[in-house]
C-alpha positions in Angstrom: 0.0 0.0 0.0 1.4 3.5 -1.1 1.7 6.1 1.7 0.0 9.2 1.3 3.0 11.2 2.4 4.9 9.4 -0.5 2.1 10.2 -3.2 2.2 14.0 -2.0 6.0 14.0 -2.1 6.0 12.6 -5.7 3.3 15.0 -6.9 5.4 17.8 -5.2 8.5 16.7 -7.4 6.6 16.5 -10.4 5.1 19.9 -10.1 8.6 21.3 -9.3 9.9 19.7 -12.4 7.1 21.2 -14.5 7.7 24.6 -13.1 11.4 24.5 -14.0 10.8 23.3 -17.5 8.2 26.2 -17.9 10.6 28.8 -16.5 13.4 27.6 -19.0 11.0 27.7 -21.8 9.7 31.0 -21.1 13.3 32.3 -20.7 14.2 30.9 -24.1 10.9 32.3 -25.6 11.7 35.7 -24.2 15.1 35.6 -25.7 13.8 34.9 -29.1 11.0 37.6 -28.9 13.3 40.3 -27.5 16.2 40.2 -29.8 19.1 42.4 -29.1 18.7 46.1 -30.2 21.4 47.8 -31.9 23.1 48.5 -35.4 23.2 45.2 -37.4 26.3 45.1 -39.7 26.4 43.0 -42.9 29.6 42.2 -44.3 30.3 41.1 -47.9 33.2 39.3 -49.6 34.4 42.6 -50.7 34.5 43.9 -47.1 36.6 40.7 -46.3 38.9 41.5 -49.2 39.6 45.0 -48.2 40.0 44.1 -44.5 42.8 41.7 -45.5 44.5 44.4 -47.6 44.5 46.9 -44.9 45.9 44.0 -42.6 48.6 43.4 -45.0 49.6 47.1 -44.8 51.2 46.5 -41.7 53.3 43.7 -43.0 54.3 45.9 -46.0 55.5 48.7 -43.6 57.5 46.1 -41.5 59.2 44.9 -44.8 59.8 48.5 -45.9 61.4 49.4 -42.5 63.6 46.4 -42.9 64.8 47.4 -46.2 65.3 51.0 -45.6 66.6 50.8 -42.0 64.1 53.5 -41.1 61.0 53.4 -39.2 57.7 53.5 -41.0 54.5 54.9 -39.7 51.2 53.2 -40.6 47.5 53.6 -39.9 44.6 51.8 -41.3 40.9 52.5 -40.5 38.6 49.6 -40.5 34.8 50.0 -41.2 32.2 48.1 -39.1 31.7 45.8 -42.0 35.5 44.9 -42.4 35.7 44.5 -38.6 32.9 42.1 -38.5 34.5 40.0 -41.5 37.8 39.7 -39.5 35.9 38.7 -36.3 33.7 36.0 -38.2 36.9 34.7 -39.9 38.7 34.3 -36.4 35.7 32.9 -34.7 35.5 30.2 -37.4 39.3 29.6 -37.3 39.3 29.1 -33.5 36.1 26.8 -33.5 34.2 29.4 -31.2 30.4 28.7 -30.9 29.4 32.0 -32.5 28.5 32.9 -35.8 26.7 35.8 -37.7 28.9 38.4 -35.6 28.0 41.8 -36.3 30.3 44.5 -34.6 29.8 48.2 -34.5 32.4 50.7 -33.1 31.3 53.6 -31.0 32.7 56.9 -30.2 32.4 56.0 -26.4 35.5 53.6 -26.8 33.4 50.4 -26.9 32.4 47.8 -29.5 29.0 46.7 -29.4 28.2 43.5 -31.1 25.5 40.8 -31.9 26.0 37.1 -32.8 24.3 33.9 -32.7 25.2 30.9 -30.4 24.2 27.5 -29.3 23.2 27.2 -25.7 21.7 23.9 -24.3 20.9 22.9 -28.0 19.1 26.3 -28.6 20.1 28.7 -31.2 20.2 32.1 -29.3 20.8 35.8 -30.1 23.6 37.2 -27.9 24.5 40.8 -27.5 28.3 41.5 -26.7 30.1 44.5 -25.5 33.8 44.8 -25.6 36.8 47.0 -25.7 39.6 46.9 -28.4 43.2 45.7 -26.9 46.5 44.9 -28.2 47.1 41.3 -27.1 50.2 39.3 -28.3 50.9 41.7 -31.2 47.2 41.4 -32.3 44.3 43.7 -32.3 41.6 41.9 -30.2 38.2 42.4 -28.8 38.0 41.8 -24.9 34.3 40.9 -24.3 33.2 42.7 -21.0 29.6 41.8 -21.0 27.3 39.4 -22.9 23.5 39.1 -22.7 20.9 37.1 -24.6 17.8 39.1 -25.8 17.2 42.0 -23.6 18.0 40.0 -20.5 21.4 39.3 -18.7 22.3 35.5 -19.0 22.0 33.7 -15.6 25.3 32.9 -13.9 25.7 29.3 -15.2 24.7 30.2 -18.8 26.8 33.4 -18.7 30.0 31.2 -17.6 29.2 28.8 -20.5 28.9 31.6 -23.0 31.7 33.7 -21.9 34.1 30.6 -21.1 34.4 30.1 -24.9 35.7 33.7 -25.4 37.8 34.1 -22.2 40.7 34.7 -24.7 40.1 38.0 -26.5 38.6 37.6 -30.0 41.5 38.1 -32.2 40.9 40.5 -35.3 43.3 39.8 -38.1 46.9 38.5 -37.9 49.8 39.4 -35.5 51.3 42.7 -36.0 54.9 42.3 -35.0 58.0 44.5 -35.0 55.8 47.7 -34.2 56.2 50.3 -31.5 53.4 52.6 -30.2 50.9 50.2 -31.6 47.5 51.6 -30.6 43.7 51.5 -31.5 41.2 54.4 -31.6 37.4 54.2 -32.1 35.0 56.6 -33.9 31.5 55.8 -34.6 31.6 53.0 -37.1 35.5 52.9 -37.4 38.3 51.4 -35.7 41.9 52.8 -36.6 45.1 50.8 -35.7 48.3 52.7 -36.0 51.9 52.2 -35.2 55.6 52.7 -36.1 57.3 49.6 -37.9 60.7 49.5 -36.5 63.8 48.0 -38.3 65.4 45.2 -36.5 
């Protein structure tokens, strides 16, 4: 014979499981309905090509510095579309669980981004905010916050999403042999400048 307390306890557990499933489902639905607001940048194959040409300007400056024995200054400005193209290439090369990355440089010194990611088998929109840094001779985006839809991610999911981008998202190839390498932001543009030094 089944004890009434056992039946009540089993019903309570089932009710709790149903409530948790509904809460998770509501959260996922909220994320789909409330997609991130902001500038969506679309990059084309031409943007990818011009971004690569601008990145190669740094190698050309380094080669010229070696040939002439004199320092060579270089500065290249990347549009949002070119920056987004570089970010998507690097995310794919590193196997990050992000795609459709769209980056927008702001005059406030941050880069706002949107992407798609897989969380617990669900394809979700993610908003990113980061700051450009120089890391190991590369221009990179250090992610300072992430959020899905219009709500911050819960702690466990935030850890899962940000763990994959703990290392800064690199933008382009290493820039070696430069002094004074720096990054400046304006609305819709990121400028990388430095001085190629002869060795």
